[in-house]
Gaussian input, Z-matrix of N, CA and C with variables (Angstrom, degrees):
# hf/3-21g

backbone

0 1
 N
 C     1     B1
 C     2     B2     1     A1
 N     3     B3     2     A2     1     D1
 C     4     B4     3     A3     2     D2
 C     5     B5     4     A4     3     D3
 N     6     B6     5     A5     4     D4
 C     7     B7     6     A6     5     D5
 C     8     B8     7     A7     6     D6
 N     9     B9     8     A8     7     D7
 C    10    B10     9     A9     8     D8
 C    11    B11    10    A10     9     D9
 N    12    B12    11    A11    10    D10
 C    13    B13    12    A12    11    D11
 C    14    B14    13    A13    12    D12
 N    15    B15    14    A14    13    D13
 C    16    B16    15    A15    14    D14
 C    17    B17    16    A16    15    D15
 N    18    B18    17    A17    16    D16
 C    19    B19    18    A18    17    D17
 C    20    B20    19    A19    18    D18
 N    21    B21    20    A20    19    D19
 C    22    B22    21    A21    20    D20
 C    23    B23    22    A22    21    D21
 N    24    B24    23    A23    22    D22
 C    25    B25    24    A24    23    D23
 C    26    B26    25    A25    24    D24
 N    27    B27    26    A26    25    D25
 C    28    B28    27    A27    26    D26
 C    29    B29    28    A28    27    D27
 N    30    B30    29    A29    28    D28
 C    31    B31    30    A30    29    D29
 C    32    B32    31    A31    30    D30
 N    33    B33    32    A32    31    D31
 C    34    B34    33    A33    32    D32
 C    35    B35    34    A34    33    D33
 N    36    B36    35    A35    34    D34
 C    37    B37    36    A36    35    D35
 C    38    B38    37    A37    36    D36
 N    39    B39    38    A38    37    D37
 C    40    B40    39    A39    38    D38
 C    41    B41    40    A40    39    D39
 N    42    B42    41    A41    40    D40
 C    43    B43    42    A42    41    D41
 C    44    B44    43    A43    42    D42
 N    45    B45    44    A44    43    D43
 C    46    B46    45    A45    44    D44
 C    47    B47    46    A46    45    D45
 N    48    B48    47    A47    46    D46
 C    49    B49    48    A48    47    D47
 C    50    B50    49    A49    48    D48
 N    51    B51    50    A50    49    D49
 C    52    B52    51    A51    50    D50
 C    53    B53    52    A52    51    D51
 N    54    B54    53    A53    52    D52
 C    55    B55    54    A54    53    D53
 C    56    B56    55    A55    54    D54
 N    57    B57    56    A56    55    D55
 C    58    B58    57    A57    56    D56
 C    59    B59    58    A58    57    D57
 N    60    B60    59    A59    58    D58
 C    61    B61    60    A60    59    D59
 C    62    B62    61    A61    60    D60
 N    63    B63    62    A62    61    D61
 C    64    B64    63    A63    62    D62
 C    65    B65    64    A64    63    D63
 N    66    B66    65    A65    64    D64
 C    67    B67    66    A66    65    D65
 C    68    B68    67    A67    66    D66
 N    69    B69    68    A68    67    D67
 C    70    B70    69    A69    68    D68
 C    71    B71    70    A70    69    D69
 N    72    B72    71    A71    70    D70
 C    73    B73    72    A72    71    D71
 C    74    B74    73    A73    72    D72
 N    75    B75    74    A74    73    D73
 C    76    B76    75    A75    74    D74
 C    77    B77    76    A76    75    D75
 N    78    B78    77    A77    76    D76
 C    79    B79    78    A78    77    D77
 C    80    B80    79    A79    78    D78
 N    81    B81    80    A80    79    D79
 C    82    B82    81    A81    80    D80
 C    83    B83    82    A82    81    D81
 N    84    B84    83    A83    82    D82
 C    85    B85    84    A84    83    D83
 C    86    B86    85    A85    84    D84
 N    87    B87    86    A86    85    D85
 C    88    B88    87    A87    86    D86
 C    89    B89    88    A88    87    D87
 N    90    B90    89    A89    88    D88
 C    91    B91    90    A90    89    D89
 C    92    B92    91    A91    90    D90
 N    93    B93    92    A92    91    D91
 C    94    B94    93    A93    92    D92
 C    95    B95    94    A94    93    D93
 N    96    B96    95    A95    94    D94
 C    97    B97    96    A96    95    D95
 C    98    B98    97    A97    96    D96
 N    99    B99    98    A98    97    D97
 C   100   B100    99    A99    98    D98
 C   101   B101   100   A100    99    D99
 N   102   B102   101   A101   100   D100
 C   103   B103   102   A102   101   D101
 C   104   B104   103   A103   102   D102
 N   105   B105   104   A104   103   D103
 C   106   B106   105   A105   104   D104
 C   107   B107   106   A106   105   D105
 N   108   B108   107   A107   106   D106
 C   109   B109   108   A108   107   D107
 C   110   B110   109   A109   108   D108
 N   111   B111   110   A110   109   D109
 C   112   B112   111   A111   110   D110
 C   113   B113   112   A112   111   D111
 N   114   B114   113   A113   112   D112
 C   115   B115   114   A114   113   D113
 C   116   B116   115   A115   114   D114
 N   117   B117   116   A116   115   D115
 C   118   B118   117   A117   116   D116
 C   119   B119   118   A118   117   D117
 N   120   B120   119   A119   118   D118
 C   121   B121   120   A120   119   D119
 C   122   B122   121   A121   120   D120
 N   123   B123   122   A122   121   D121
 C   124   B124   123   A123   122   D122
 C   125   B125   124   A124   123   D123
 N   126   B126   125   A125   124   D124
 C   127   B127   126   A126   125   D125
 C   128   B128   127   A127   126   D126
 N   129   B129   128   A128   127   D127
 C   130   B130   129   A129   128   D128
 C   131   B131   130   A130   129   D129
 N   132   B132   131   A131   130   D130
 C   133   B133   132   A132   131   D131
 C   134   B134   133   A133   132   D132
 N   135   B135   134   A134   133   D133
 C   136   B136   135   A135   134   D134
 C   137   B137   136   A136   135   D135
 N   138   B138   137   A137   136   D136
 C   139   B139   138   A138   137   D137
 C   140   B140   139   A139   138   D138
 N   141   B141   140   A140   139   D139
 C   142   B142   141   A141   140   D140
 C   143   B143   142   A142   141   D141
 N   144   B144   143   A143   142   D142
 C   145   B145   144   A144   143   D143
 C   146   B146   145   A145   144   D144
 N   147   B147   146   A146   145   D145
 C   148   B148   147   A147   146   D146
 C   149   B149   148   A148   147   D147
 N   150   B150   149   A149   148   D148
 C   151   B151   150   A150   149   D149
 C   152   B152   151   A151   150   D150
 N   153   B153   152   A152   151   D151
 C   154   B154   153   A153   152   D152
 C   155   B155   154   A154   153   D153
 N   156   B156   155   A155   154   D154
 C   157   B157   156   A156   155   D155
 C   158   B158   157   A157   156   D156
 N   159   B159   158   A158   157   D157
 C   160   B160   159   A159   158   D158
 C   161   B161   160   A160   159   D159
 N   162   B162   161   A161   160   D160
 C   163   B163   162   A162   161   D161
 C   164   B164   163   A163   162   D162
 N   165   B165   164   A164   163   D163
 C   166   B166   165   A165   164   D164
 C   167   B167   166   A166   165   D165
 N   168   B168   167   A167   166   D166
 C   169   B169   168   A168   167   D167
 C   170   B170   169   A169   168   D168
 N   171   B171   170   A170   169   D169
 C   172   B172   171   A171   170   D170
 C   173   B173   172   A172   171   D171
 N   174   B174   173   A173   172   D172
 C   175   B175   174   A174   173   D173
 C   176   B176   175   A175   174   D174
 N   177   B177   176   A176   175   D175
 C   178   B178   177   A177   176   D176
 C   179   B179   178   A178   177   D177
 N   180   B180   179   A179   178   D178
 C   181   B181   180   A180   179   D179
 C   182   B182   181   A181   180   D180
 N   183   B183   182   A182   181   D181
 C   184   B184   183   A183   182   D182
 C   185   B185   184   A184   183   D183
 N   186   B186   185   A185   184   D184
 C   187   B187   186   A186   185   D185
 C   188   B188   187   A187   186   D186
 N   189   B189   188   A188   187   D187
 C   190   B190   189   A189   188   D188
 C   191   B191   190   A190   189   D189
 N   192   B192   191   A191   190   D190
 C   193   B193   192   A192   191   D191
 C   194   B194   193   A193   192   D192
 N   195   B195   194   A194   193   D193
 C   196   B196   195   A195   194   D194
 C   197   B197   196   A196   195   D195
 N   198   B198   197   A197   196   D196
 C   199   B199   198   A198   197   D197
 C   200   B200   199   A199   198   D198
 N   201   B201   200   A200   199   D199
 C   202   B202   201   A201   200   D200
 C   203   B203   202   A202   201   D201
 N   204   B204   203   A203   202   D202
 C   205   B205   204   A204   203   D203
 C   206   B206   205   A205   204   D204
 N   207   B207   206   A206   205   D205
 C   208   B208   207   A207   206   D206
 C   209   B209   208   A208   207   D207
 N   210   B210   209   A209   208   D208
 C   211   B211   210   A210   209   D209
 C   212   B212   211   A211   210   D210
 N   213   B213   212   A212   211   D211
 C   214   B214   213   A213   212   D212
 C   215   B215   214   A214   213   D213
 N   216   B216   215   A215   214   D214
 C   217   B217   216   A216   215   D215
 C   218   B218   217   A217   216   D216
 N   219   B219   218   A218   217   D217
 C   220   B220   219   A219   218   D218
 C   221   B221   220   A220   219   D219
 N   222   B222   221   A221   220   D220
 C   223   B223   222   A222   221   D221
 C   224   B224   223   A223   222   D222
 N   225   B225   224   A224   223   D223
 C   226   B226   225   A225   224   D224
 C   227   B227   226   A226   225   D225
 N   228   B228   227   A227   226   D226
 C   229   B229   228   A228   227   D227
 C   230   B230   229   A229   228   D228
 N   231   B231   230   A230   229   D229
 C   232   B232   231   A231   230   D230
 C   233   B233   232   A232   231   D231
 N   234   B234   233   A233   232   D232
 C   235   B235   234   A234   233   D233
 C   236   B236   235   A235   234   D234
 N   237   B237   236   A236   235   D235
 C   238   B238   237   A237   236   D236
 C   239   B239   238   A238   237   D237
 N   240   B240   239   A239   238   D238
 C   241   B241   240   A240   239   D239
 C   242   B242   241   A241   240   D240
 N   243   B243   242   A242   241   D241
 C   244   B244   243   A243   242   D242
 C   245   B245   244   A244   243   D243
 N   246   B246   245   A245   244   D244
 C   247   B247   246   A246   245   D245
 C   248   B248   247   A247   246   D246
 N   249   B249   248   A248   247   D247
 C   250   B250   249   A249   248   D248
 C   251   B251   250   A250   249   D249
 N   252   B252   251   A251   250   D250
 C   253   B253   252   A252   251   D251
 C   254   B254   253   A253   252   D252
 N   255   B255   254   A254   253   D253
 C   256   B256   255   A255   254   D254
 C   257   B257   256   A256   255   D255
 N   258   B258   257   A257   256   D256
 C   259   B259   258   A258   257   D257
 C   260   B260   259   A259   258   D258
 N   261   B261   260   A260   259   D259
 C   262   B262   261   A261   260   D260
 C   263   B263   262   A262   261   D261
 N   264   B264   263   A263   262   D262
 C   265   B265   264   A264   263   D263
 C   266   B266   265   A265   264   D264
 N   267   B267   266   A266   265   D265
 C   268   B268   267   A267   266   D266
 C   269   B269   268   A268   267   D267
 N   270   B270   269   A269   268   D268
 C   271   B271   270   A270   269   D269
 C   272   B272   271   A271   270   D270
 N   273   B273   272   A272   271   D271
 C   274   B274   273   A273   272   D272
 C   275   B275   274   A274   273   D273
 N   276   B276   275   A275   274   D274
 C   277   B277   276   A276   275   D275
 C   278   B278   277   A277   276   D276
 N   279   B279   278   A278   277   D277
 C   280   B280   279   A279   278   D278
 C   281   B281   280   A280   279   D279
 N   282   B282   281   A281   280   D280
 C   283   B283   282   A282   281   D281
 C   284   B284   283   A283   282   D282
 N   285   B285   284   A284   283   D283
 C   286   B286   285   A285   284   D284
 C   287   B287   286   A286   285   D285
 N   288   B288   287   A287   286   D286
 C   289   B289   288   A288   287   D287
 C   290   B290   289   A289   288   D288
 N   291   B291   290   A290   289   D289
 C   292   B292   291   A291   290   D290
 C   293   B293   292   A292   291   D291
 N   294   B294   293   A293   292   D292
 C   295   B295   294   A294   293   D293
 C   296   B296   295   A295   294   D294
 N   297   B297   296   A296   295   D295
 C   298   B298   297   A297   296   D296
 C   299   B299   298   A298   297   D297
 N   300   B300   299   A299   298   D298
 C   301   B301   300   A300   299   D299
 C   302   B302   301   A301   300   D300
 N   303   B303   302   A302   301   D301
 C   304   B304   303   A303   302   D302
 C   305   B305   304   A304   303   D303
 N   306   B306   305   A305   304   D304
 C   307   B307   306   A306   305   D305
 C   308   B308   307   A307   306   D306
 N   309   B309   308   A308   307   D307
 C   310   B310   309   A309   308   D308
 C   311   B311   310   A310   309   D309
 N   312   B312   311   A311   310   D310
 C   313   B313   312   A312   311   D311
 C   314   B314   313   A313   312   D312
 N   315   B315   314   A314   313   D313
 C   316   B316   315   A315   314   D314
 C   317   B317   316   A316   315   D315

   B1=1.4296
   B2=1.4513
   B3=1.3063
   B4=1.4483
   B5=1.5592
   B6=1.2603
   B7=1.4152
   B8=1.4938
   B9=1.3480
   B10=1.3697
   B11=1.5351
   B12=1.3202
   B13=1.4946
   B14=1.4860
   B15=1.3768
   B16=1.5401
   B17=1.5926
   B18=1.3242
   B19=1.4902
   B20=1.4659
   B21=1.3617
   B22=1.4270
   B23=1.5460
   B24=1.3939
   B25=1.4582
   B26=1.6261
   B27=1.2572
   B28=1.4990
   B29=1.4732
   B30=1.3949
   B31=1.3250
   B32=1.4920
   B33=1.3761
   B34=1.4014
   B35=1.5053
   B36=1.3819
   B37=1.4670
   B38=1.6373
   B39=1.2701
   B40=1.4458
   B41=1.5736
   B42=1.4022
   B43=1.4702
   B44=1.5800
   B45=1.2530
   B46=1.5087
   B47=1.5445
   B48=1.4424
   B49=1.4579
   B50=1.5032
   B51=1.3950
   B52=1.5216
   B53=1.5395
   B54=1.3557
   B55=1.4389
   B56=1.4587
   B57=1.3870
   B58=1.4956
   B59=1.5704
   B60=1.3000
   B61=1.3970
   B62=1.5082
   B63=1.3953
   B64=1.5722
   B65=1.5531
   B66=1.4158
   B67=1.5118
   B68=1.5385
   B69=1.2239
   B70=1.5306
   B71=1.5749
   B72=1.3524
   B73=1.4613
   B74=1.4866
   B75=1.2679
   B76=1.5654
   B77=1.4849
   B78=1.2869
   B79=1.4285
   B80=1.6413
   B81=1.3435
   B82=1.3891
   B83=1.5943
   B84=1.2744
   B85=1.4570
   B86=1.4389
   B87=1.3540
   B88=1.3858
   B89=1.5337
   B90=1.2374
   B91=1.5594
   B92=1.5146
   B93=1.2159
   B94=1.4401
   B95=1.5291
   B96=1.3369
   B97=1.3701
   B98=1.5894
   B99=1.2989
   B100=1.5005
   B101=1.5753
   B102=1.3147
   B103=1.4278
   B104=1.5119
   B105=1.2930
   B106=1.4801
   B107=1.5246
   B108=1.2514
   B109=1.4855
   B110=1.5124
   B111=1.2667
   B112=1.5716
   B113=1.5909
   B114=1.3807
   B115=1.5124
   B116=1.4106
   B117=1.3040
   B118=1.4703
   B119=1.5660
   B120=1.3293
   B121=1.3850
   B122=1.5646
   B123=1.3522
   B124=1.4878
   B125=1.5341
   B126=1.1951
   B127=1.5556
   B128=1.5902
   B129=1.2703
   B130=1.4268
   B131=1.5113
   B132=1.2621
   B133=1.5155
   B134=1.5863
   B135=1.4242
   B136=1.5460
   B137=1.5184
   B138=1.3807
   B139=1.5112
   B140=1.4363
   B141=1.3437
   B142=1.4358
   B143=1.4895
   B144=1.3966
   B145=1.4786
   B146=1.4540
   B147=1.4236
   B148=1.4522
   B149=1.5010
   B150=1.3660
   B151=1.3395
   B152=1.4297
   B153=1.3867
   B154=1.5699
   B155=1.4976
   B156=1.3467
   B157=1.5148
   B158=1.5352
   B159=1.2698
   B160=1.3784
   B161=1.5578
   B162=1.3624
   B163=1.4025
   B164=1.4279
   B165=1.3614
   B166=1.4516
   B167=1.6059
   B168=1.3180
   B169=1.4405
   B170=1.4800
   B171=1.2945
   B172=1.4373
   B173=1.4625
   B174=1.3851
   B175=1.4687
   B176=1.4518
   B177=1.4400
   B178=1.4039
   B179=1.5665
   B180=1.3534
   B181=1.4186
   B182=1.4903
   B183=1.3723
   B184=1.4350
   B185=1.6051
   B186=1.1933
   B187=1.5532
   B188=1.4969
   B189=1.2869
   B190=1.5247
   B191=1.5773
   B192=1.3516
   B193=1.5196
   B194=1.5043
   B195=1.2907
   B196=1.4532
   B197=1.5515
   B198=1.3150
   B199=1.3591
   B200=1.5827
   B201=1.3126
   B202=1.4971
   B203=1.4181
   B204=1.3736
   B205=1.4363
   B206=1.5176
   B207=1.2826
   B208=1.5566
   B209=1.5076
   B210=1.3355
   B211=1.3600
   B212=1.7122
   B213=1.3706
   B214=1.4062
   B215=1.5651
   B216=1.3135
   B217=1.4076
   B218=1.5698
   B219=1.3044
   B220=1.4006
   B221=1.5422
   B222=1.3893
   B223=1.5060
   B224=1.5087
   B225=1.3385
   B226=1.4166
   B227=1.5241
   B228=1.3862
   B229=1.4831
   B230=1.4583
   B231=1.2849
   B232=1.4055
   B233=1.5219
   B234=1.3454
   B235=1.3504
   B236=1.6887
   B237=1.2931
   B238=1.5273
   B239=1.4690
   B240=1.3342
   B241=1.4353
   B242=1.6171
   B243=1.4000
   B244=1.3537
   B245=1.5792
   B246=1.4413
   B247=1.5033
   B248=1.4687
   B249=1.4162
   B250=1.4332
   B251=1.5374
   B252=1.3735
   B253=1.4737
   B254=1.4847
   B255=1.3597
   B256=1.3192
   B257=1.6418
   B258=1.3109
   B259=1.4425
   B260=1.4585
   B261=1.3154
   B262=1.3933
   B263=1.4516
   B264=1.3666
   B265=1.4709
   B266=1.4698
   B267=1.3978
   B268=1.4599
   B269=1.5466
   B270=1.3763
   B271=1.5048
   B272=1.6008
   B273=1.3278
   B274=1.5273
   B275=1.4405
   B276=1.2943
   B277=1.5639
   B278=1.5469
   B279=1.3728
   B280=1.5090
   B281=1.4817
   B282=1.3339
   B283=1.4243
   B284=1.5747
   B285=1.2957
   B286=1.5572
   B287=1.4337
   B288=1.2423
   B289=1.5277
   B290=1.4934
   B291=1.4763
   B292=1.3733
   B293=1.4244
   B294=1.2935
   B295=1.4628
   B296=1.5736
   B297=1.3229
   B298=1.4579
   B299=1.4881
   B300=1.3251
   B301=1.5089
   B302=1.5237
   B303=1.3415
   B304=1.5074
   B305=1.5364
   B306=1.3173
   B307=1.6081
   B308=1.5691
   B309=1.4063
   B310=1.4844
   B311=1.6992
   B312=1.3964
   B313=1.4654
   B314=1.5262
   B315=1.3637
   B316=1.4861
   B317=1.5467
   A1=112.78
   A2=118.92
   A3=123.28
   A4=110.03
   A5=111.55
   A6=123.49
   A7=112.19
   A8=127.24
   A9=134.38
   A10=112.26
   A11=118.45
   A12=123.41
   A13=103.20
   A14=115.95
   A15=117.01
   A16=113.43
   A17=111.90
   A18=115.15
   A19=114.08
   A20=114.09
   A21=119.02
   A22=113.96
   A23=114.41
   A24=118.28
   A25=112.80
   A26=114.10
   A27=122.98
   A28=113.08
   A29=122.24
   A30=124.26
   A31=113.53
   A32=119.74
   A33=122.30
   A34=114.26
   A35=114.57
   A36=118.76
   A37=108.87
   A38=115.75
   A39=115.47
   A40=116.52
   A41=114.38
   A42=119.50
   A43=106.61
   A44=120.93
   A45=118.29
   A46=111.19
   A47=113.19
   A48=122.53
   A49=110.01
   A50=110.10
   A51=121.93
   A52=107.40
   A53=121.22
   A54=124.27
   A55=117.88
   A56=115.45
   A57=123.26
   A58=107.61
   A59=120.94
   A60=119.97
   A61=112.63
   A62=111.72
   A63=114.65
   A64=106.07
   A65=119.99
   A66=117.29
   A67=105.46
   A68=123.09
   A69=122.23
   A70=112.12
   A71=113.88
   A72=114.95
   A73=104.30
   A74=123.62
   A75=122.03
   A76=110.43
   A77=121.27
   A78=123.58
   A79=111.76
   A80=114.22
   A81=115.84
   A82=109.77
   A83=115.81
   A84=116.78
   A85=115.00
   A86=120.24
   A87=126.29
   A88=111.28
   A89=121.05
   A90=126.62
   A91=106.47
   A92=125.54
   A93=126.19
   A94=103.53
   A95=124.22
   A96=127.33
   A97=110.30
   A98=111.37
   A99=121.66
   A100=108.48
   A101=111.83
   A102=118.74
   A103=111.16
   A104=123.70
   A105=126.32
   A106=109.35
   A107=118.39
   A108=119.30
   A109=106.20
   A110=119.92
   A111=121.86
   A112=112.77
   A113=108.35
   A114=112.15
   A115=118.32
   A116=116.45
   A117=122.67
   A118=110.97
   A119=114.80
   A120=118.91
   A121=112.57
   A122=115.34
   A123=113.72
   A124=109.34
   A125=117.39
   A126=121.97
   A127=104.19
   A128=116.70
   A129=120.77
   A130=114.38
   A131=119.28
   A132=124.79
   A133=109.45
   A134=114.62
   A135=115.06
   A136=107.14
   A137=117.69
   A138=111.99
   A139=107.94
   A140=123.63
   A141=128.76
   A142=114.52
   A143=115.04
   A144=122.93
   A145=111.88
   A146=115.98
   A147=123.76
   A148=107.57
   A149=121.26
   A150=124.29
   A151=115.02
   A152=112.97
   A153=122.29
   A154=110.62
   A155=116.08
   A156=122.49
   A157=111.90
   A158=115.41
   A159=123.94
   A160=112.90
   A161=117.12
   A162=125.15
   A163=111.22
   A164=118.48
   A165=121.71
   A166=106.73
   A167=111.57
   A168=118.41
   A169=117.87
   A170=124.45
   A171=126.23
   A172=116.11
   A173=114.81
   A174=122.21
   A175=113.39
   A176=116.32
   A177=116.71
   A178=118.32
   A179=119.17
   A180=118.69
   A181=112.94
   A182=112.90
   A183=125.22
   A184=109.91
   A185=114.90
   A186=119.32
   A187=109.69
   A188=116.19
   A189=123.51
   A190=105.99
   A191=112.76
   A192=113.11
   A193=106.54
   A194=120.13
   A195=126.92
   A196=111.02
   A197=118.89
   A198=121.66
   A199=110.89
   A200=116.57
   A201=122.47
   A202=110.71
   A203=118.62
   A204=121.01
   A205=117.23
   A206=112.11
   A207=115.55
   A208=116.54
   A209=114.38
   A210=119.65
   A211=111.62
   A212=110.44
   A213=118.41
   A214=114.27
   A215=115.12
   A216=117.78
   A217=111.50
   A218=118.39
   A219=123.72
   A220=111.23
   A221=114.58
   A222=114.91
   A223=101.59
   A224=120.10
   A225=130.51
   A226=104.05
   A227=116.74
   A228=122.21
   A229=114.14
   A230=122.95
   A231=123.87
   A232=111.41
   A233=112.84
   A234=121.52
   A235=106.88
   A236=114.77
   A237=115.14
   A238=113.78
   A239=119.56
   A240=120.96
   A241=114.93
   A242=109.65
   A243=116.25
   A244=104.85
   A245=113.76
   A246=113.76
   A247=102.89
   A248=112.58
   A249=132.60
   A250=102.15
   A251=111.59
   A252=117.98
   A253=117.05
   A254=117.53
   A255=121.79
   A256=105.77
   A257=119.92
   A258=124.70
   A259=105.78
   A260=117.37
   A261=126.17
   A262=109.87
   A263=117.54
   A264=122.56
   A265=109.00
   A266=118.97
   A267=122.17
   A268=109.71
   A269=117.89
   A270=115.58
   A271=100.97
   A272=110.23
   A273=119.81
   A274=109.34
   A275=113.65
   A276=120.12
   A277=110.16
   A278=108.43
   A279=116.37
   A280=110.34
   A281=118.94
   A282=118.26
   A283=110.38
   A284=107.98
   A285=118.39
   A286=116.67
   A287=117.24
   A288=120.23
   A289=103.67
   A290=109.62
   A291=117.78
   A292=114.54
   A293=131.91
   A294=126.54
   A295=106.98
   A296=110.84
   A297=112.10
   A298=115.17
   A299=114.43
   A300=116.80
   A301=112.08
   A302=112.86
   A303=120.75
   A304=109.67
   A305=108.90
   A306=118.50
   A307=114.55
   A308=110.76
   A309=107.71
   A310=103.40
   A311=105.87
   A312=107.27
   A313=118.13
   A314=113.30
   A315=115.85
   A316=104.84
   D1=131.76
   D2=-176.27
   D3=-94.71
   D4=144.80
   D5=177.86
   D6=-93.52
   D7=103.07
   D8=-173.78
   D9=-91.69
   D10=5.94
   D11=-176.18
   D12=-81.36
   D13=137.23
   D14=168.49
   D15=-64.68
   D16=149.68
   D17=179.33
   D18=-58.76
   D19=148.98
   D20=-174.87
   D21=-58.85
   D22=-37.43
   D23=178.01
   D24=-59.69
   D25=-40.05
   D26=175.47
   D27=-60.40
   D28=-40.20
   D29=175.94
   D30=-70.60
   D31=-40.40
   D32=172.29
   D33=-56.51
   D34=-44.01
   D35=-178.92
   D36=-67.58
   D37=-41.31
   D38=174.83
   D39=-61.24
   D40=-35.72
   D41=179.57
   D42=-72.67
   D43=-28.93
   D44=179.59
   D45=-75.02
   D46=-36.51
   D47=175.54
   D48=-51.18
   D49=-56.24
   D50=-173.26
   D51=-63.87
   D52=-44.00
   D53=173.66
   D54=-54.54
   D55=-50.53
   D56=177.69
   D57=-64.61
   D58=-43.34
   D59=-177.26
   D60=-60.40
   D61=-48.97
   D62=-173.89
   D63=-70.07
   D64=-38.75
   D65=-173.78
   D66=-69.31
   D67=-30.78
   D68=-177.70
   D69=-74.78
   D70=-39.19
   D71=-175.51
   D72=-82.43
   D73=-31.15
   D74=179.95
   D75=-66.76
   D76=-23.16
   D77=177.99
   D78=-57.90
   D79=-35.71
   D80=-172.50
   D81=-107.17
   D82=30.42
   D83=172.77
   D84=-83.97
   D85=145.43
   D86=175.65
   D87=-61.32
   D88=142.38
   D89=177.63
   D90=71.51
   D91=18.67
   D92=175.03
   D93=-91.95
   D94=134.51
   D95=177.62
   D96=-119.73
   D97=137.15
   D98=177.59
   D99=-133.72
   D100=164.53
   D101=170.26
   D102=-52.51
   D103=124.76
   D104=-169.04
   D105=-52.09
   D106=-49.09
   D107=-173.06
   D108=-64.50
   D109=-43.24
   D110=179.24
   D111=-54.59
   D112=-45.75
   D113=175.79
   D114=-66.75
   D115=-38.79
   D116=175.50
   D117=-59.99
   D118=-48.62
   D119=-177.51
   D120=-66.88
   D121=-34.48
   D122=-178.91
   D123=-75.14
   D124=-37.26
   D125=179.87
   D126=-59.49
   D127=-47.36
   D128=-176.41
   D129=-72.83
   D130=-48.33
   D131=-170.41
   D132=-80.76
   D133=-39.80
   D134=-175.02
   D135=-90.67
   D136=-38.55
   D137=-167.30
   D138=-117.36
   D139=12.91
   D140=171.42
   D141=57.70
   D142=27.81
   D143=178.46
   D144=-88.25
   D145=131.97
   D146=178.26
   D147=-116.09
   D148=149.21
   D149=174.29
   D150=-67.94
   D151=125.53
   D152=178.28
   D153=-107.86
   D154=-13.34
   D155=-178.16
   D156=-153.56
   D157=130.66
   D158=170.62
   D159=-140.03
   D160=131.02
   D161=-174.85
   D162=-145.33
   D163=151.58
   D164=176.96
   D165=-101.75
   D166=123.64
   D167=-179.12
   D168=-78.82
   D169=163.90
   D170=-174.97
   D171=-58.97
   D172=-23.51
   D173=-179.43
   D174=-95.17
   D175=7.26
   D176=-179.16
   D177=92.31
   D178=-9.73
   D179=170.29
   D180=-78.33
   D181=159.02
   D182=172.98
   D183=-94.97
   D184=122.77
   D185=168.01
   D186=-92.87
   D187=131.45
   D188=178.65
   D189=-125.95
   D190=132.22
   D191=164.43
   D192=-118.35
   D193=132.71
   D194=178.81
   D195=-115.74
   D196=147.61
   D197=-177.97
   D198=-141.59
   D199=143.59
   D200=162.05
   D201=-99.57
   D202=104.54
   D203=-174.79
   D204=-62.10
   D205=-23.77
   D206=173.76
   D207=-71.38
   D208=-46.71
   D209=-173.52
   D210=-96.03
   D211=-15.36
   D212=-174.90
   D213=66.13
   D214=12.62
   D215=171.61
   D216=-73.73
   D217=143.90
   D218=-169.75
   D219=-146.36
   D220=153.06
   D221=-178.73
   D222=-143.38
   D223=140.23
   D224=176.44
   D225=-113.88
   D226=128.86
   D227=175.98
   D228=-140.57
   D229=155.19
   D230=167.45
   D231=-113.39
   D232=148.48
   D233=-178.88
   D234=-107.38
   D235=107.96
   D236=-176.82
   D237=-69.57
   D238=141.36
   D239=-178.38
   D240=-81.30
   D241=72.60
   D242=-172.95
   D243=-142.44
   D244=168.20
   D245=175.26
   D246=-122.13
   D247=135.39
   D248=-7.17
   D249=-69.11
   D250=153.23
   D251=175.23
   D252=-66.79
   D253=126.90
   D254=-172.84
   D255=-115.14
   D256=141.13
   D257=179.75
   D258=-115.89
   D259=131.45
   D260=179.78
   D261=-116.17
   D262=129.43
   D263=177.27
   D264=-78.06
   D265=126.24
   D266=-176.77
   D267=-111.47
   D268=-16.88
   D269=173.97
   D270=-172.60
   D271=159.60
   D272=169.99
   D273=-156.05
   D274=170.06
   D275=-176.95
   D276=-165.51
   D277=176.16
   D278=-175.41
   D279=-120.13
   D280=10.39
   D281=170.93
   D282=-145.98
   D283=113.28
   D284=-178.45
   D285=-150.96
   D286=160.64
   D287=173.39
   D288=-159.36
   D289=171.49
   D290=-173.97
   D291=-103.26
   D292=137.16
   D293=176.91
   D294=-83.73
   D295=170.77
   D296=175.93
   D297=-76.96
   D298=149.24
   D299=-175.54
   D300=-55.45
   D301=141.94
   D302=176.13
   D303=-60.36
   D304=133.29
   D305=-175.74
   D306=90.10
   D307=-10.10
   D308=-177.15
   D309=-98.52
   D310=131.23
   D311=179.26
   D312=77.79
   D313=5.39
   D314=-170.40
   D315=-103.60

C-alpha cells in the first residue's frame, strides 16, 4: 500500500507560507486598525512612506496621508482620539504624487 500523503515538513512549510501571505496582505487592508505608532513605523520602515499631509478632522481625529515618492505608493489613515491611539487605514494606492504647496507659484 502506497502512502500518497505529502510529507509533514512540506505541510508545515505550506502552512507557514499561507500565514505569512495573509498577515502581510492583511496589514494594508482598508478599515484595519493598528496601534498608531506601529502603523507609522511599518509604513516608514517597510514601505518607505513619509507623511505628506496631516490635518485635524472636525471630530478630533488626525488624518494622515503618507507617500513613497519613488514608487508612488500611498496610504491614508486616521488616528482616532482615544488612548491608546489607534490608526485605521481608510485608503491606499499605488499611484500618487504631491501637488505644489498652496500659494507657491500662484
